[in-house]
KOLPA-448106 format. One record per residue (C-alpha): residue in one letter; x negated, y negated, z negated; residue number from 1. Coordinates in steps of 0.02 Angstrom, whole numbers, m for minus. Example, Ala and Ser with C-alpha at 12.3 -4.5 7.8 and 13.67 -1.06 7.14 Angstrom:
2
ATOM   residu        x        y        z   num
ATOM        A     m615      225     m390     1
ATOM        S     m684       53     m357     2
% end
This chain:
428
ATOM   residu        x        y        z   num
ATOM        M   m12991    m3548    m5840     1
ATOM        V   m13057    m3596    m5661     2
ATOM        Q   m13246    m3631    m5594     3
ATOM        P   m13299    m3811    m5520     4
ATOM        D   m13250    m3835    m5323     5
ATOM        A   m13425    m3847    m5267     6
ATOM        R   m13352    m3893    m5100     7
ATOM        V   m13262    m4030    m5158     8
ATOM        Q   m13398    m4108    m5273     9
ATOM        T   m13517    m4099    m5100    10
ATOM        T   m13387    m4202    m5013    11
ATOM        R   m13360    m4326    m5147    12
ATOM        S   m13551    m4351    m5174    13
ATOM        G   m13575    m4376    m4979    14
ATOM        I   m13457    m4522    m4979    15
ATOM        L   m13548    m4592    m5112    16
ATOM        E   m13725    m4547    m5018    17
ATOM        L   m13663    m4608    m4852    18
ATOM        L   m13584    m4789    m4923    19
ATOM        E   m13776    m4797    m5017    20
ATOM        A   m13861    m4742    m4866    21
ATOM        S   m13743    m4889    m4741    22
ATOM        H   m13789    m5016    m4894    23
ATOM        T   m13604    m5075    m4867    24
ATOM        G   m13526    m5149    m5028    25
ATOM        R   m13539    m5235    m5175    26
ATOM        L   m13591    m5133    m5348    27
ATOM        R   m13472    m5202    m5487    28
ATOM        R   m13471    m5137    m5688    29
ATOM        Y   m13316    m5141    m5770    30
ATOM        K   m13282    m5118    m5940    31
ATOM        K   m13148    m4991    m6020    32
ATOM        G   m12977    m5050    m5999    33
ATOM        E   m13008    m5167    m5863    34
ATOM        V   m12900    m5156    m5694    35
ATOM        L   m12994    m5125    m5527    36
ATOM        C   m12828    m5145    m5429    37
ATOM        W   m12673    m5224    m5483    38
ATOM        Q   m12500    m5104    m5418    39
ATOM        G   m12399    m5236    m5280    40
ATOM        E   m12559    m5336    m5263    41
ATOM        P   m12591    m5375    m5078    42
ATOM        A   m12726    m5231    m5023    43
ATOM        E   m12894    m5287    m4963    44
ATOM        S   m13035    m5183    m5046    45
ATOM        V   m13091    m5004    m5053    46
ATOM        F   m13174    m4951    m5205    47
ATOM        V   m13290    m4808    m5222    48
ATOM        V   m13339    m4741    m5408    49
ATOM        K   m13522    m4721    m5427    50
ATOM        S   m13524    m4680    m5608    51
ATOM        G   m13384    m4659    m5739    52
ATOM        K   m13190    m4615    m5724    53
ATOM        V   m13036    m4726    m5661    54
ATOM        R   m12867    m4704    m5730    55
ATOM        L   m12729    m4703    m5584    56
ATOM        F   m12553    m4732    m5643    57
ATOM        P   m12410    m4815    m5547    58
ATOM        V   m12297    m4929    m5670    59
ATOM        S   m12094    m4903    m5647    60
ATOM        P   m11968    m5065    m5656    61
ATOM        K   m11963    m5029    m5843    62
ATOM        G   m12138    m5028    m5871    63
ATOM        K   m12193    m4863    m5884    64
ATOM        A   m12341    m4799    m5874    65
ATOM        H   m12377    m4604    m5778    66
ATOM        T   m12543    m4546    m5757    67
ATOM        Y   m12551    m4475    m5574    68
ATOM        D   m12736    m4445    m5572    69
ATOM        I   m12903    m4460    m5668    70
ATOM        V   m13067    m4473    m5547    71
ATOM        G   m13223    m4475    m5554    72
ATOM        A   m13421    m4540    m5464    73
ATOM        G   m13394    m4509    m5265    74
ATOM        R   m13186    m4537    m5263    75
ATOM        L   m13123    m4666    m5156    76
ATOM        V   m12988    m4783    m5250    77
ATOM        G   m12852    m4875    m5153    78
ATOM        A   m12888    m4804    m4971    79
ATOM        S   m12725    m4769    m4906    80
ATOM        A   m12667    m4962    m4940    81
ATOM        P   m12781    m5050    m4845    82
ATOM        L   m12783    m4961    m4710    83
ATOM        L   m12592    m4977    m4694    84
ATOM        G   m12620    m5150    m4724    85
ATOM        G   m12478    m5146    m4846    86
ATOM        E   m12505    m5154    m5040    87
ATOM        Y   m12572    m5053    m5193    88
ATOM        H   m12455    m4937    m5242    89
ATOM        L   m12542    m4901    m5403    90
ATOM        M   m12645    m4978    m5529    91
ATOM        A   m12808    m4910    m5549    92
ATOM        E   m12900    m4937    m5740    93
ATOM        A   m13080    m4904    m5788    94
ATOM        F   m13055    m4742    m5906    95
ATOM        G   m13233    m4798    m6023    96
ATOM        D   m13358    m4886    m5930    97
ATOM        V   m13385    m4879    m5748    98
ATOM        E   m13483    m4932    m5598    99
ATOM        V   m13386    m4945    m5430   100
ATOM        Y   m13412    m4998    m5263   101
ATOM        V   m13311    m5154    m5201   102
ATOM        I   m13289    m5136    m5005   103
ATOM        P   m13173    m5246    m4898   104
ATOM        Q   m13075    m5176    m4802   105
ATOM        T   m13164    m5267    m4645   106
ATOM        E   m13316    m5167    m4697   107
ATOM        F   m13216    m5023    m4731   108
ATOM        E   m13137    m5017    m4568   109
ATOM        H   m13303    m5051    m4486   110
ATOM        L   m13380    m4889    m4561   111
ATOM        L   m13231    m4792    m4529   112
ATOM        V   m13256    m4829    m4322   113
ATOM        N   m13449    m4819    m4319   114
ATOM        N   m13506    m4677    m4444   115
ATOM        P   m13428    m4523    m4414   116
ATOM        L   m13500    m4434    m4557   117
ATOM        F   m13417    m4559    m4678   118
ATOM        S   m13254    m4542    m4591   119
ATOM        M   m13244    m4356    m4585   120
ATOM        A   m13290    m4378    m4785   121
ATOM        V   m13156    m4503    m4801   122
ATOM        V   m13026    m4407    m4712   123
ATOM        R   m13064    m4223    m4821   124
ATOM        E   m13043    m4345    m4968   125
ATOM        L   m12874    m4423    m4920   126
ATOM        A   m12811    m4243    m4867   127
ATOM        Q   m12855    m4183    m5043   128
ATOM        M   m12775    m4330    m5131   129
ATOM        V   m12613    m4273    m5010   130
ATOM        Q   m12645    m4108    m5059   131
ATOM        L   m12639    m4135    m5251   132
ATOM        L   m12475    m4251    m5217   133
ATOM        T   m12406    m4091    m5149   134
ATOM        C   m12448    m3962    m5281   135
ATOM        Q   m12395    m4095    m5404   136
ATOM        L   m12222    m4106    m5333   137
ATOM        E   m12194    m3896    m5316   138
ATOM        E   m12243    m3920    m5492   139
ATOM        L   m12099    m4024    m5539   140
ATOM        T   m11966    m3929    m5457   141
ATOM        F   m12028    m3738    m5481   142
ATOM        L   m12124    m3739    m5632   143
ATOM        D   m12075    m3761    m5822   144
ATOM        V   m12199    m3876    m5943   145
ATOM        R   m12325    m3743    m6002   146
ATOM        Q   m12363    m3695    m5831   147
ATOM        R   m12357    m3874    m5788   148
ATOM        L   m12498    m3881    m5928   149
ATOM        E   m12609    m3747    m5868   150
ATOM        C   m12627    m3821    m5701   151
ATOM        C   m12648    m3993    m5745   152
ATOM        L   m12806    m3929    m5872   153
ATOM        T   m12861    m3815    m5721   154
ATOM        R   m12861    m3969    m5607   155
ATOM        L   m12954    m4084    m5766   156
ATOM        A   m13084    m3926    m5752   157
ATOM        D   m13111    m3940    m5573   158
ATOM        Q   m13140    m4108    m5569   159
ATOM        H   m13243    m4163    m5732   160
ATOM        G   m13292    m3996    m5799   161
ATOM        V   m13453    m3940    m5860   162
ATOM        A   m13476    m3773    m5851   163
ATOM        S   m13568    m3662    m5991   164
ATOM        K   m13571    m3496    m6062   165
ATOM        E   m13444    m3533    m6196   166
ATOM        G   m13334    m3619    m6063   167
ATOM        I   m13282    m3748    m5969   168
ATOM        T   m13293    m3949    m6068   169
ATOM        I   m13166    m4063    m6003   170
ATOM        D   m13276    m4213    m5983   171
ATOM        L   m13157    m4317    m6020   172
ATOM        G   m13075    m4410    m6215   173
ATOM        V   m12904    m4356    m6133   174
ATOM        T   m12776    m4398    m6262   175
ATOM        H   m12593    m4291    m6274   176
ATOM        E   m12502    m4456    m6210   177
ATOM        E   m12609    m4461    m6045   178
ATOM        I   m12594    m4237    m6026   179
ATOM        A   m12394    m4272    m6041   180
ATOM        E   m12395    m4436    m5919   181
ATOM        M   m12495    m4321    m5797   182
ATOM        I   m12358    m4166    m5813   183
ATOM        A   m12189    m4272    m5825   184
ATOM        A   m12163    m4209    m6020   185
ATOM        N   m12161    m4288    m6183   186
ATOM        R   m12341    m4314    m6290   187
ATOM        S   m12221    m4187    m6424   188
ATOM        T   m12199    m4053    m6311   189
ATOM        V   m12357    m4060    m6236   190
ATOM        T   m12450    m4054    m6433   191
ATOM        Y   m12326    m3887    m6450   192
ATOM        H   m12401    m3806    m6302   193
ATOM        L   m12587    m3854    m6313   194
ATOM        N   m12583    m3790    m6508   195
ATOM        K   m12528    m3613    m6430   196
ATOM        L   m12660    m3602    m6296   197
ATOM        K   m12771    m3619    m6458   198
ATOM        Q   m12669    m3484    m6546   199
ATOM        E   m12695    m3383    m6379   200
ATOM        G   m12893    m3418    m6382   201
ATOM        L   m12885    m3483    m6215   202
ATOM        L   m12936    m3681    m6264   203
ATOM        W   m13024    m3766    m6398   204
ATOM        K   m13072    m3950    m6459   205
ATOM        R   m13257    m3997    m6467   206
ATOM        G   m13256    m4184    m6523   207
ATOM        R   m13162    m4273    m6430   208
ATOM        Y   m13160    m4155    m6292   209
ATOM        L   m13053    m4000    m6221   210
ATOM        V   m13133    m3860    m6190   211
ATOM        L   m13056    m3705    m6090   212
ATOM        S   m13099    m3520    m6101   213
ATOM        P   m13227    m3450    m5966   214
ATOM        P   m13112    m3387    m5827   215
ATOM        R   m13179    m3206    m5844   216
ATOM        H   m13130    m3226    m6036   217
ATOM        A   m12969    m3308    m6005   218
ATOM        E   m12904    m3159    m5892   219
ATOM        I   m12942    m3019    m6034   220
ATOM        L   m12841    m3155    m6178   221
ATOM        A   m12719    m3190    m6060   222
ATOM        N   m12684    m2993    m6027   223
ATOM        L   m12709    m2944    m6209   224
ATOM        K   m12566    m3058    m6243   225
ATOM        R   m12495    m2983    m6086   226
ATOM        V   m12492    m2782    m6157   227
ATOM        V   m12410    m2811    m6306   228
ATOM        V   m12276    m2896    m6243   229
ATOM        E   m12265    m2749    m6143   230
ATOM        Y   m12274    m2624    m6266   231
ATOM        D   m12413    m2567    m6140   232
ATOM        E   m12530    m2454    m6264   233
ATOM        E   m12654    m2406    m6137   234
ATOM        G   m12679    m2551    m6052   235
ATOM        A   m12716    m2616    m6235   236
ATOM        L   m12844    m2538    m6254   237
ATOM        S   m12915    m2544    m6084   238
ATOM        W   m12912    m2744    m6105   239
ATOM        A   m12986    m2748    m6284   240
ATOM        R   m13148    m2628    m6219   241
ATOM        R   m13145    m2762    m6099   242
ATOM        V   m13172    m2885    m6246   243
ATOM        V   m13318    m2783    m6286   244
ATOM        S   m13396    m2751    m6138   245
ATOM        D   m13382    m2949    m6090   246
ATOM        K   m13434    m3004    m6240   247
ATOM        V   m13262    m3103    m6277   248
ATOM        D   m13271    m3181    m6449   249
ATOM        P   m13155    m3059    m6541   250
ATOM        L   m13079    m3179    m6658   251
ATOM        K   m13002    m3277    m6482   252
ATOM        A   m12954    m3074    m6434   253
ATOM        L   m12862    m3070    m6619   254
ATOM        D   m12770    m3250    m6570   255
ATOM        A   m12718    m3168    m6397   256
ATOM        L   m12647    m3003    m6487   257
ATOM        T   m12573    m3108    m6635   258
ATOM        A   m12509    m3230    m6487   259
ATOM        G   m12409    m3087    m6402   260
ATOM        I   m12322    m2997    m6574   261
ATOM        R   m12283    m3194    m6604   262
ATOM        Q   m12191    m3195    m6452   263
ATOM        V   m12100    m3042    m6456   264
ATOM        D   m12058    m3073    m6650   265
ATOM        D   m11981    m3251    m6572   266
ATOM        G   m11895    m3152    m6463   267
ATOM        F   m11811    m3010    m6587   268
ATOM        T   m11766    m3165    m6691   269
ATOM        R   m11680    m3254    m6542   270
ATOM        G   m11569    m3086    m6496   271
ATOM        D   m11659    m3081    m6346   272
ATOM        L   m11745    m2924    m6384   273
ATOM        A   m11705    m2783    m6481   274
ATOM        L   m11802    m2689    m6611   275
ATOM        P   m11872    m2554    m6465   276
ATOM        D   m11948    m2700    m6434   277
ATOM        I   m12052    m2739    m6602   278
ATOM        V   m12082    m2560    m6616   279
ATOM        G   m12175    m2552    m6435   280
ATOM        A   m12258    m2696    m6458   281
ATOM        S   m12327    m2648    m6653   282
ATOM        F   m12387    m2508    m6571   283
ATOM        A   m12470    m2601    m6412   284
ATOM        M   m12550    m2705    m6548   285
ATOM        K   m12612    m2571    m6648   286
ATOM        S   m12704    m2503    m6504   287
ATOM        A   m12816    m2648    m6492   288
ATOM        M   m12841    m2701    m6642   289
ATOM        S   m12959    m2547    m6722   290
ATOM        I   m13065    m2602    m6571   291
ATOM        V   m13058    m2784    m6596   292
ATOM        E   m13079    m2779    m6790   293
ATOM        E   m13258    m2672    m6769   294
ATOM        E   m13297    m2808    m6658   295
ATOM        I   m13252    m2951    m6795   296
ATOM        K   m13368    m2846    m6911   297
ATOM        K   m13503    m2845    m6784   298
ATOM        T   m13521    m3026    m6776   299
ATOM        G   m13495    m3050    m6964   300
ATOM        K   m13374    m3171    m6934   301
ATOM        R   m13244    m3208    m7043   302
ATOM        V   m13043    m3206    m7014   303
ATOM        R   m12962    m3378    m7101   304
ATOM        A   m12819    m3289    m7183   305
ATOM        L   m12667    m3320    m7302   306
ATOM        G   m12723    m3183    m7402   307
ATOM        T   m12779    m2991    m7384   308
ATOM        V   m12668    m2843    m7362   309
ATOM        V   m12696    m2671    m7382   310
ATOM        I   m12560    m2563    m7318   311
ATOM        G   m12498    m2389    m7303   312
ATOM        T   m12376    m2241    m7288   313
ATOM        V   m12371    m2143    m7452   314
ATOM        Y   m12435    m1964    m7472   315
ATOM        G   m12347    m1826    m7397   316
ATOM        D   m12242    m1961    m7311   317
ATOM        I   m12296    m1972    m7108   318
ATOM        H   m12184    m2102    m7049   319
ATOM        D   m12300    m2245    m6961   320
ATOM        I   m12169    m2341    m6872   321
ATOM        G   m12099    m2462    m7003   322
ATOM        K   m12260    m2483    m7085   323
ATOM        T   m12352    m2507    m6903   324
ATOM        M   m12203    m2645    m6881   325
ATOM        V   m12229    m2733    m7035   326
ATOM        S   m12446    m2733    m6999   327
ATOM        A   m12417    m2813    m6840   328
ATOM        L   m12301    m2964    m6899   329
ATOM        L   m12425    m3001    m7058   330
ATOM        T   m12567    m2989    m6921   331
ATOM        A   m12462    m3127    m6829   332
ATOM        G   m12397    m3220    m6992   333
ATOM        G   m12574    m3256    m7027   334
ATOM        F   m12627    m3126    m7128   335
ATOM        K   m12782    m3012    m7135   336
ATOM        V   m12705    m2839    m7141   337
ATOM        I   m12818    m2671    m7174   338
ATOM        D   m12684    m2524    m7118   339
ATOM        L   m12729    m2367    m7196   340
ATOM        G   m12602    m2247    m7104   341
ATOM        V   m12514    m2121    m7169   342
ATOM        N   m12502    m1994    m7285   343
ATOM        I   m12613    m2110    m7408   344
ATOM        T   m12645    m2023    m7573   345
ATOM        A   m12666    m2129    m7762   346
ATOM        E   m12855    m2125    m7744   347
ATOM        Q   m12867    m2180    m7557   348
ATOM        F   m12772    m2319    m7617   349
ATOM        M   m12885    m2373    m7754   350
ATOM        E   m13012    m2333    m7643   351
ATOM        A   m12978    m2479    m7509   352
ATOM        I   m12929    m2604    m7669   353
ATOM        R   m13102    m2586    m7747   354
ATOM        E   m13183    m2614    m7576   355
ATOM        H   m13070    m2733    m7506   356
ATOM        K   m12991    m2826    m7671   357
ATOM        P   m12832    m2875    m7581   358
ATOM        D   m12715    m3003    m7631   359
ATOM        I   m12565    m2885    m7597   360
ATOM        L   m12527    m2710    m7581   361
ATOM        A   m12389    m2657    m7470   362
ATOM        M   m12308    m2464    m7460   363
ATOM        S   m12202    m2385    m7376   364
ATOM        A   m12099    m2219    m7421   365
ATOM        L   m11947    m2161    m7317   366
ATOM        L   m11947    m1975    m7393   367
ATOM        T   m11846    m2006    m7562   368
ATOM        V   m11972    m1861    m7620   369
ATOM        T   m12109    m1978    m7595   370
ATOM        T   m12048    m2134    m7668   371
ATOM        L   m12112    m2075    m7845   372
ATOM        E   m12314    m2092    m7749   373
ATOM        Q   m12266    m2278    m7752   374
ATOM        R   m12227    m2268    m7961   375
ATOM        K   m12393    m2164    m7959   376
ATOM        V   m12501    m2299    m7879   377
ATOM        I   m12460    m2446    m7989   378
ATOM        N   m12493    m2329    m8131   379
ATOM        A   m12679    m2324    m8076   380
ATOM        L   m12675    m2505    m8036   381
ATOM        K   m12637    m2516    m8218   382
ATOM        E   m12754    m2383    m8284   383
ATOM        E   m12914    m2469    m8184   384
ATOM        G   m12853    m2652    m8268   385
ATOM        V   m12806    m2725    m8097   386
ATOM        R   m12626    m2717    m8092   387
ATOM        D   m12644    m2919    m8142   388
ATOM        K   m12750    m2938    m7987   389
ATOM        V   m12643    m2858    m7849   390
ATOM        K   m12457    m2900    m7796   391
ATOM        V   m12371    m2738    m7755   392
ATOM        M   m12234    m2763    m7626   393
ATOM        V   m12132    m2597    m7570   394
ATOM        G   m12018    m2551    m7429   395
ATOM        G   m11948    m2393    m7329   396
ATOM        G   m11780    m2316    m7273   397
ATOM        A   m11801    m2224    m7473   398
ATOM        I   m11825    m2386    m7578   399
ATOM        T   m11706    m2499    m7656   400
ATOM        Q   m11722    m2667    m7748   401
ATOM        E   m11665    m2555    m7902   402
ATOM        F   m11780    m2433    m7881   403
ATOM        A   m11935    m2565    m7850   404
ATOM        E   m11895    m2644    m8017   405
ATOM        R   m11898    m2477    m8121   406
ATOM        I   m12057    m2440    m8064   407
ATOM        G   m12123    m2623    m8090   408
ATOM        A   m12184    m2680    m7915   409
ATOM        D   m12174    m2869    m7878   410
ATOM        G   m12050    m2868    m7747   411
ATOM        Y   m11945    m2776    m7618   412
ATOM        E   m11896    m2800    m7432   413
ATOM        P   m11812    m2701    m7298   414
ATOM        T   m11835    m2766    m7139   415
ATOM        A   m12008    m2809    m7080   416
ATOM        Q   m11967    m2996    m7018   417
ATOM        G   m11933    m3006    m7203   418
ATOM        A   m12100    m2915    m7256   419
ATOM        V   m12204    m3085    m7196   420
ATOM        E   m12103    m3205    m7303   421
ATOM        L   m12117    m3108    m7459   422
ATOM        A   m12302    m3083    m7420   423
ATOM        R   m12315    m3271    m7415   424
ATOM        R   m12201    m3302    m7570   425
ATOM        L   m12323    m3172    m7664   426
ATOM        S   m12481    m3250    m7607   427
ATOM        T   m12438    m3421    m7663   428
% end
């Protein structure tokens, strides 16, 4: 999502270098969980982190902790309180094993007076702390939990990120509870939104560490989701081509498209969106899918799916809207979908079944005169001896439950949303 800020990193390493050059302070080691300074105690020293991480947090009168920041090498801890002659207003705790320089207040003030370079580095560090507090206040005031989470991850990547071609690894074994404290949310809500980011391909885990997509890739994935939500077919094609040109993982691109159609489907289910929104989003997703699926084939990667569905509109019928909606929602529901298109003959259905060996065959027919094509395909399955290996679901304006039973289909569903649930039942 972000690139580490080189200027800030230089400022922080400068504090450490200037301190070490002055031979000021006493190096001390703390084990994970040990406290450097206690909230409310007289501020007599300033700390500069040499290695490791330190967690900063206030504790409420009821004993509730709120992680304010996690700082690394070159960062100041507890600087404002000694300068003001007061008490520490935060707890500082070792976030793993750490080494810090402990500088008595008098020595710290001496350095500030006699070393202009050190003074300027400290002023910049304190200004960055003020800026962080201002940003956090604005986020709490104006942003929702998802937006605050994204801002928090961006900051952690800036401060503790290790960049590679795959993404930016946040070099912290930070828990969901600790992230929740940093953005003033509950842990379950943070877990929900982290899972959403994973589903959209923007975030994943490597061991204990969170990894963010590279900034350029994150932009492409975010826009793939957006064009589906805004049912922008031209935009979907454009951003899908960027997946190829910028070498974005096509499986993550598929996740982003799926997240977009799920968002539209959720809005429709709540009553916030209408049927045309589902139709438009489905066609936008379809525009991008052909490019993304082709890239997935090139990589040789396999999509984990609940099952494989071959879908198409039967011969003599060129209606595409309902079938496209079902195809998009099945993909969003976790199925691998092979969409054959419209006007598909019985032999074309059979060729697809031989090639893809699907769990489910889904056929649509809007016109009454084409309904018997569905029976023809089911009979072809029987003649080839594979009827018991493929579940058949049918739908379309011309189909009824009675007709589905008469031709020997395994299931009938008149709505796109219901088709996903039917497919789940048939695949179990």
